[in-house]
Biopython code that builds the backbone (N, CA, C, O; Angstrom):
import numpy as np
from Bio.PDB.StructureBuilder import StructureBuilder

atoms = [
    (1, "UNK", "N", (-43.132, -34.059, 36.656)),
    (1, "UNK", "CA", (-43.688, -34.917, 37.475)),
    (1, "UNK", "C", (-44.931, -34.957, 37.959)),
    (1, "UNK", "O", (-45.188, -33.940, 38.603)),
    (2, "UNK", "N", (-46.136, -36.024, 37.881)),
    (2, "UNK", "CA", (-47.226, -35.663, 38.036)),
    (2, "UNK", "C", (-48.423, -34.586, 36.964)),
    (2, "UNK", "O", (-49.538, -34.264, 37.372)),
    (3, "UNK", "N", (-48.025, -34.296, 35.983)),
    (3, "UNK", "CA", (-48.271, -33.251, 35.320)),
    (3, "UNK", "C", (-49.564, -33.810, 34.846)),
    (3, "UNK", "O", (-50.489, -33.018, 34.664)),
    (4, "UNK", "N", (-49.741, -35.071, 34.624)),
    (4, "UNK", "CA", (-51.514, -35.678, 34.635)),
    (4, "UNK", "C", (-52.476, -35.825, 35.389)),
    (4, "UNK", "O", (-53.601, -36.221, 35.084)),
    (5, "UNK", "N", (-51.952, -35.414, 36.743)),
    (5, "UNK", "CA", (-52.853, -35.476, 37.911)),
    (5, "UNK", "C", (-53.852, -34.847, 37.689)),
    (5, "UNK", "O", (-54.906, -35.474, 37.793)),
    (6, "UNK", "N", (-53.911, -33.592, 37.358)),
    (6, "UNK", "CA", (-55.146, -32.607, 37.571)),
    (6, "UNK", "C", (-56.488, -33.616, 36.659)),
    (6, "UNK", "O", (-57.660, -33.722, 37.021)),
    (7, "UNK", "N", (-55.723, -34.371, 35.190)),
    (7, "UNK", "CA", (-56.804, -35.021, 34.954)),
    (7, "UNK", "C", (-57.505, -36.033, 35.170)),
    (7, "UNK", "O", (-58.467, -36.483, 34.548)),
    (8, "UNK", "N", (-56.665, -36.597, 36.648)),
    (8, "UNK", "CA", (-57.112, -38.102, 37.305)),
    (8, "UNK", "C", (-58.219, -37.734, 38.377)),
    (8, "UNK", "O", (-58.447, -38.744, 39.043)),
    (9, "UNK", "N", (-58.904, -36.779, 38.743)),
    (9, "UNK", "CA", (-59.543, -36.390, 39.848)),
    (9, "UNK", "C", (-60.552, -37.902, 40.363)),
    (9, "UNK", "O", (-60.578, -38.697, 41.302)),
    (10, "UNK", "N", (-61.188, -37.682, 39.253)),
    (10, "UNK", "CA", (-62.538, -39.011, 38.955)),
    (10, "UNK", "C", (-61.725, -40.329, 39.519)),
    (10, "UNK", "O", (-61.944, -41.075, 40.473)),
    (11, "UNK", "N", (-60.694, -40.292, 38.518)),
    (11, "UNK", "CA", (-60.143, -41.950, 39.263)),
    (11, "UNK", "C", (-59.349, -42.045, 40.756)),
    (11, "UNK", "O", (-59.192, -43.015, 41.497)),
    (12, "UNK", "N", (-58.917, -40.647, 40.888)),
    (12, "UNK", "CA", (-58.266, -41.201, 42.414)),
    (12, "UNK", "C", (-59.976, -40.975, 43.364)),
    (12, "UNK", "O", (-60.240, -41.758, 44.276)),
    (13, "UNK", "N", (-60.617, -40.245, 43.116)),
    (13, "UNK", "CA", (-62.136, -40.329, 43.891)),
    (13, "UNK", "C", (-62.196, -41.901, 43.731)),
    (13, "UNK", "O", (-61.873, -42.481, 44.768)),
    (14, "UNK", "N", (-62.475, -42.583, 42.858)),
    (14, "UNK", "CA", (-62.954, -43.730, 42.513)),
    (14, "UNK", "C", (-62.137, -45.091, 43.379)),
    (14, "UNK", "O", (-62.630, -46.170, 43.709)),
    (15, "UNK", "N", (-60.613, -44.536, 43.607)),
    (15, "UNK", "CA", (-59.938, -45.358, 44.212)),
    (15, "UNK", "C", (-59.453, -45.181, 45.494)),
    (15, "UNK", "O", (-58.485, -45.761, 45.985)),
    (16, "UNK", "N", (-60.157, -44.364, 46.012)),
    (16, "UNK", "CA", (-59.639, -43.637, 47.372)),
    (16, "UNK", "C", (-59.111, -43.163, 47.788)),
    (16, "UNK", "O", (-58.938, -43.008, 48.997)),
    (17, "UNK", "N", (-58.430, -42.549, 46.537)),
    (17, "UNK", "CA", (-57.079, -42.032, 47.035)),
    (17, "UNK", "C", (-57.370, -40.453, 47.268)),
    (17, "UNK", "O", (-58.264, -39.768, 46.771)),
    (18, "UNK", "N", (-56.427, -40.112, 48.103)),
    (18, "UNK", "CA", (-56.310, -38.575, 48.571)),
    (18, "UNK", "C", (-55.295, -37.869, 48.181)),
    (18, "UNK", "O", (-54.862, -37.227, 49.138)),
    (19, "UNK", "N", (-54.782, -37.706, 47.344)),
    (19, "UNK", "CA", (-53.292, -37.047, 47.004)),
    (19, "UNK", "C", (-53.072, -35.826, 47.572)),
    (19, "UNK", "O", (-53.775, -34.880, 47.217)),
    (20, "UNK", "N", (-52.164, -35.673, 48.447)),
    (20, "UNK", "CA", (-50.960, -34.385, 49.027)),
    (20, "UNK", "C", (-49.923, -34.328, 48.928)),
    (20, "UNK", "O", (-49.269, -35.258, 48.456)),
    (21, "UNK", "N", (-49.432, -33.275, 49.317)),
    (21, "UNK", "CA", (-48.108, -33.356, 48.811)),
    (21, "UNK", "C", (-47.258, -34.027, 49.231)),
    (21, "UNK", "O", (-46.120, -33.773, 48.837)),
    (22, "UNK", "N", (-47.463, -35.197, 50.235)),
    (22, "UNK", "CA", (-46.281, -35.662, 50.985)),
    (22, "UNK", "C", (-46.426, -37.121, 50.253)),
    (22, "UNK", "O", (-45.432, -37.846, 50.284)),
    (23, "UNK", "N", (-47.755, -37.649, 49.516)),
    (23, "UNK", "CA", (-47.652, -38.999, 48.931)),
    (23, "UNK", "C", (-47.668, -38.846, 47.304)),
    (23, "UNK", "O", (-47.819, -39.800, 46.541)),
    (24, "UNK", "N", (-47.488, -37.497, 46.902)),
    (24, "UNK", "CA", (-48.121, -37.623, 45.278)),
    (24, "UNK", "C", (-46.882, -38.306, 44.854)),
    (24, "UNK", "O", (-47.101, -39.203, 44.040)),
    (25, "UNK", "N", (-45.587, -38.130, 45.190)),
    (25, "UNK", "CA", (-44.627, -38.845, 44.423)),
    (25, "UNK", "C", (-44.583, -40.473, 44.476)),
    (25, "UNK", "O", (-44.112, -41.099, 43.526)),
    (26, "UNK", "N", (-45.038, -41.053, 45.496)),
    (26, "UNK", "CA", (-45.080, -42.110, 45.429)),
    (26, "UNK", "C", (-46.495, -42.778, 44.581)),
    (26, "UNK", "O", (-46.502, -43.922, 44.127)),
    (27, "UNK", "N", (-47.336, -42.081, 44.507)),
    (27, "UNK", "CA", (-48.872, -42.086, 43.622)),
    (27, "UNK", "C", (-48.000, -42.295, 42.226)),
    (27, "UNK", "O", (-48.059, -43.237, 41.435)),
    (28, "UNK", "N", (-47.421, -41.463, 42.198)),
    (28, "UNK", "CA", (-47.054, -41.271, 40.401)),
    (28, "UNK", "C", (-46.000, -42.178, 40.028)),
    (28, "UNK", "O", (-45.702, -42.359, 38.847)),
    (29, "UNK", "N", (-45.278, -42.902, 41.232)),
    (29, "UNK", "CA", (-44.388, -44.136, 40.905)),
    (29, "UNK", "C", (-45.393, -45.200, 40.865)),
    (29, "UNK", "O", (-45.500, -45.923, 39.874)),
    (30, "UNK", "N", (-46.053, -45.313, 41.792)),
    (30, "UNK", "CA", (-47.216, -46.383, 41.424)),
    (30, "UNK", "C", (-47.432, -46.611, 39.992)),
    (30, "UNK", "O", (-47.104, -47.571, 39.295)),
    (31, "UNK", "N", (-48.299, -45.095, 39.581)),
    (31, "UNK", "CA", (-49.084, -45.056, 38.523)),
    (31, "UNK", "C", (-47.613, -45.464, 37.334)),
    (31, "UNK", "O", (-47.763, -46.261, 36.409)),
    (32, "UNK", "N", (-46.464, -44.848, 37.572)),
    (32, "UNK", "CA", (-45.782, -45.370, 36.423)),
    (32, "UNK", "C", (-45.508, -47.134, 35.949)),
    (32, "UNK", "O", (-45.261, -47.608, 34.840)),
    (33, "UNK", "N", (-45.663, -47.764, 37.214)),
    (33, "UNK", "CA", (-45.098, -48.899, 37.241)),
    (33, "UNK", "C", (-46.422, -50.288, 36.681)),
    (33, "UNK", "O", (-46.356, -51.426, 36.218)),
    (34, "UNK", "N", (-47.586, -49.259, 37.106)),
    (34, "UNK", "CA", (-48.498, -49.778, 36.527)),
    (34, "UNK", "C", (-49.091, -50.093, 34.903)),
    (34, "UNK", "O", (-49.781, -50.914, 34.299)),
    (35, "UNK", "N", (-48.197, -48.657, 34.636)),
    (35, "UNK", "CA", (-48.542, -48.465, 33.003)),
    (35, "UNK", "C", (-47.191, -49.322, 32.217)),
    (35, "UNK", "O", (-47.150, -49.727, 31.055)),
    (36, "UNK", "N", (-46.151, -49.427, 33.276)),
    (36, "UNK", "CA", (-44.448, -49.678, 32.378)),
    (36, "UNK", "C", (-43.939, -48.665, 32.006)),
    (36, "UNK", "O", (-43.608, -48.898, 30.843)),
    (37, "UNK", "N", (-43.643, -47.607, 32.272)),
    (37, "UNK", "CA", (-42.941, -46.586, 31.745)),
    (37, "UNK", "C", (-42.194, -45.964, 32.767)),
    (37, "UNK", "O", (-42.820, -45.739, 33.802)),
    (38, "UNK", "N", (-40.708, -45.548, 32.718)),
    (38, "UNK", "CA", (-40.086, -45.234, 33.130)),
    (38, "UNK", "C", (-40.465, -44.031, 34.040)),
    (38, "UNK", "O", (-41.290, -43.170, 33.733)),
    (39, "UNK", "N", (-39.813, -44.076, 35.106)),
    (39, "UNK", "CA", (-40.215, -42.841, 35.986)),
    (39, "UNK", "C", (-39.938, -41.515, 35.760)),
    (39, "UNK", "O", (-38.912, -41.171, 35.172)),
    (40, "UNK", "N", (-40.767, -40.726, 36.176)),
    (40, "UNK", "CA", (-40.350, -39.018, 35.343)),
    (40, "UNK", "C", (-40.531, -39.059, 34.245)),
    (40, "UNK", "O", (-40.069, -38.029, 33.754)),
    (41, "UNK", "N", (-41.134, -39.938, 33.207)),
    (41, "UNK", "CA", (-41.326, -39.602, 31.795)),
    (41, "UNK", "C", (-43.092, -39.177, 31.483)),
    (41, "UNK", "O", (-43.885, -39.976, 30.984)),
    (42, "UNK", "N", (-43.398, -37.941, 31.850)),
    (42, "UNK", "CA", (-44.783, -37.516, 32.187)),
    (42, "UNK", "C", (-45.338, -37.848, 31.147)),
    (42, "UNK", "O", (-45.995, -38.888, 31.180)),
    (43, "UNK", "N", (-45.265, -37.126, 29.960)),
    (43, "UNK", "CA", (-46.156, -37.113, 28.836)),
    (43, "UNK", "C", (-46.506, -38.856, 28.108)),
    (43, "UNK", "O", (-47.580, -39.357, 27.775)),
    (44, "UNK", "N", (-45.101, -39.413, 28.070)),
    (44, "UNK", "CA", (-45.511, -40.860, 27.771)),
    (44, "UNK", "C", (-46.402, -41.410, 28.909)),
    (44, "UNK", "O", (-47.293, -42.082, 28.390)),
    (45, "UNK", "N", (-46.511, -41.391, 30.234)),
    (45, "UNK", "CA", (-47.086, -41.892, 31.178)),
    (45, "UNK", "C", (-48.387, -41.762, 30.900)),
    (45, "UNK", "O", (-49.244, -42.644, 30.961)),
    (46, "UNK", "N", (-48.543, -40.394, 30.527)),
    (46, "UNK", "CA", (-50.348, -39.813, 30.253)),
    (46, "UNK", "C", (-50.962, -40.638, 29.596)),
    (46, "UNK", "O", (-52.024, -41.167, 29.923)),
    (47, "UNK", "N", (-50.120, -40.886, 28.253)),
    (47, "UNK", "CA", (-50.322, -41.408, 27.375)),
    (47, "UNK", "C", (-50.983, -42.609, 27.893)),
    (47, "UNK", "O", (-52.181, -42.662, 28.173)),
    (48, "UNK", "N", (-50.367, -43.317, 27.977)),
    (48, "UNK", "CA", (-50.049, -44.906, 28.596)),
    (48, "UNK", "C", (-51.359, -45.093, 29.863)),
    (48, "UNK", "O", (-52.177, -46.007, 29.766)),
    (49, "UNK", "N", (-51.387, -44.152, 30.945)),
    (49, "UNK", "CA", (-52.794, -44.482, 31.480)),
    (49, "UNK", "C", (-53.994, -44.022, 30.617)),
    (49, "UNK", "O", (-55.051, -44.615, 30.832)),
    (50, "UNK", "N", (-53.989, -43.091, 29.707)),
    (50, "UNK", "CA", (-55.156, -42.662, 29.303)),
    (50, "UNK", "C", (-55.745, -44.460, 28.061)),
    (50, "UNK", "O", (-56.925, -44.677, 27.784)),
    (51, "UNK", "N", (-54.613, -45.350, 27.611)),
    (51, "UNK", "CA", (-54.608, -46.091, 27.189)),
    (51, "UNK", "C", (-55.039, -47.174, 27.944)),
    (51, "UNK", "O", (-55.615, -48.107, 27.386)),
    (52, "UNK", "N", (-54.852, -47.171, 29.042)),
    (52, "UNK", "CA", (-55.143, -48.337, 30.324)),
    (52, "UNK", "C", (-56.546, -48.030, 30.778)),
    (52, "UNK", "O", (-57.400, -48.914, 30.698)),
    (53, "UNK", "N", (-56.885, -46.665, 31.319)),
    (53, "UNK", "CA", (-57.970, -46.747, 31.568)),
    (53, "UNK", "C", (-58.893, -46.694, 30.291)),
    (53, "UNK", "O", (-60.010, -46.922, 30.753)),
    (54, "UNK", "N", (-58.975, -46.581, 29.432)),
    (54, "UNK", "CA", (-60.050, -46.889, 28.220)),
    (54, "UNK", "C", (-59.623, -48.397, 28.053)),
    (54, "UNK", "O", (-60.356, -48.672, 27.103)),
    (55, "UNK", "N", (-59.031, -49.409, 28.288)),
    (55, "UNK", "CA", (-59.160, -50.618, 27.656)),
    (55, "UNK", "C", (-59.644, -51.215, 29.225)),
    (55, "UNK", "O", (-60.251, -52.276, 29.085)),
    (56, "UNK", "N", (-59.517, -50.780, 30.705)),
    (56, "UNK", "CA", (-59.427, -51.337, 31.571)),
    (56, "UNK", "C", (-59.565, -50.512, 32.702)),
    (56, "UNK", "O", (-58.695, -50.647, 33.562)),
    (57, "UNK", "N", (-60.588, -49.568, 32.933)),
    (57, "UNK", "CA", (-60.268, -48.560, 33.968)),
    (57, "UNK", "C", (-60.758, -49.258, 35.385)),
    (57, "UNK", "O", (-60.134, -48.855, 36.366)),
    (58, "UNK", "N", (-61.666, -50.133, 35.607)),
    (58, "UNK", "CA", (-61.650, -50.739, 36.918)),
    (58, "UNK", "C", (-60.621, -51.761, 37.527)),
    (58, "UNK", "O", (-60.615, -52.030, 38.728)),
    (59, "UNK", "N", (-59.770, -52.299, 36.633)),
    (59, "UNK", "CA", (-58.572, -52.611, 36.472)),
    (59, "UNK", "C", (-57.292, -51.698, 36.741)),
    (59, "UNK", "O", (-56.290, -52.071, 37.351)),
    (60, "UNK", "N", (-57.456, -50.691, 36.296)),
    (60, "UNK", "CA", (-56.315, -49.761, 36.834)),
    (60, "UNK", "C", (-56.369, -49.098, 38.072)),
    (60, "UNK", "O", (-55.370, -48.675, 38.654)),
    (61, "UNK", "N", (-57.880, -48.972, 38.609)),
    (61, "UNK", "CA", (-58.243, -48.638, 39.640)),
    (61, "UNK", "C", (-57.901, -49.350, 40.715)),
    (61, "UNK", "O", (-57.494, -48.795, 41.736)),
    (62, "UNK", "N", (-58.053, -50.936, 40.584)),
    (62, "UNK", "CA", (-57.549, -51.751, 41.315)),
    (62, "UNK", "C", (-56.115, -51.887, 41.643)),
    (62, "UNK", "O", (-55.573, -51.938, 42.748)),
    (63, "UNK", "N", (-55.752, -51.923, 40.786)),
    (63, "UNK", "CA", (-53.927, -51.934, 40.565)),
    (63, "UNK", "C", (-53.514, -50.587, 41.259)),
    (63, "UNK", "O", (-52.768, -50.848, 42.203)),
    (64, "UNK", "N", (-53.710, -49.392, 41.139)),
    (64, "UNK", "CA", (-53.803, -48.370, 41.849)),
    (64, "UNK", "C", (-53.894, -48.360, 43.720)),
    (64, "UNK", "O", (-53.312, -47.886, 44.695)),
    (65, "UNK", "N", (-54.925, -49.141, 43.397)),
    (65, "UNK", "CA", (-54.892, -48.832, 45.452)),
    (65, "UNK", "C", (-54.224, -50.202, 45.837)),
    (65, "UNK", "O", (-53.857, -50.246, 47.011)),
    (66, "UNK", "N", (-53.997, -51.309, 45.100)),
    (66, "UNK", "CA", (-52.950, -52.336, 45.392)),
    (66, "UNK", "C", (-51.332, -52.124, 45.848)),
    (66, "UNK", "O", (-50.534, -52.515, 46.699)),
    (67, "UNK", "N", (-51.424, -51.166, 44.596)),
    (67, "UNK", "CA", (-50.136, -50.617, 44.805)),
    (67, "UNK", "C", (-49.792, -49.580, 45.830)),
    (67, "UNK", "O", (-48.622, -49.260, 46.043)),
    (68, "UNK", "N", (-50.832, -49.044, 46.479)),
    (68, "UNK", "CA", (-50.673, -47.945, 47.430)),
    (68, "UNK", "C", (-50.662, -48.840, 48.586)),
    (68, "UNK", "O", (-50.542, -48.380, 49.722)),
]
sb = StructureBuilder()
sb.init_structure("model")
sb.init_model(0)
sb.init_chain("A")
sb.init_seg("    ")
for serial, (resi, resn, name, xyz) in enumerate(atoms, 1):
    if name == "N":
        sb.init_residue(resn, " ", resi, " ")
    sb.init_atom(name, np.array(xyz, "f"), 0.0, 1.0, " ", f" {name:<3s}", serial, name[0])
structure = sb.get_structure()
């Protein structure tokens, strides 16, 4: 779980999201939902996140804000 979070520091900053021990799981579930990958499938999620960010970074950030 959350194996890709270390690569997303800049995205979290842009979204105004502060990752903590308490909210990490909720953020992870929201991200899985945004990219449409089954929860806890880390490597597939990271691949999908990279594609989504390349296509529409601002849309991803907005979806993250909305989901949280």
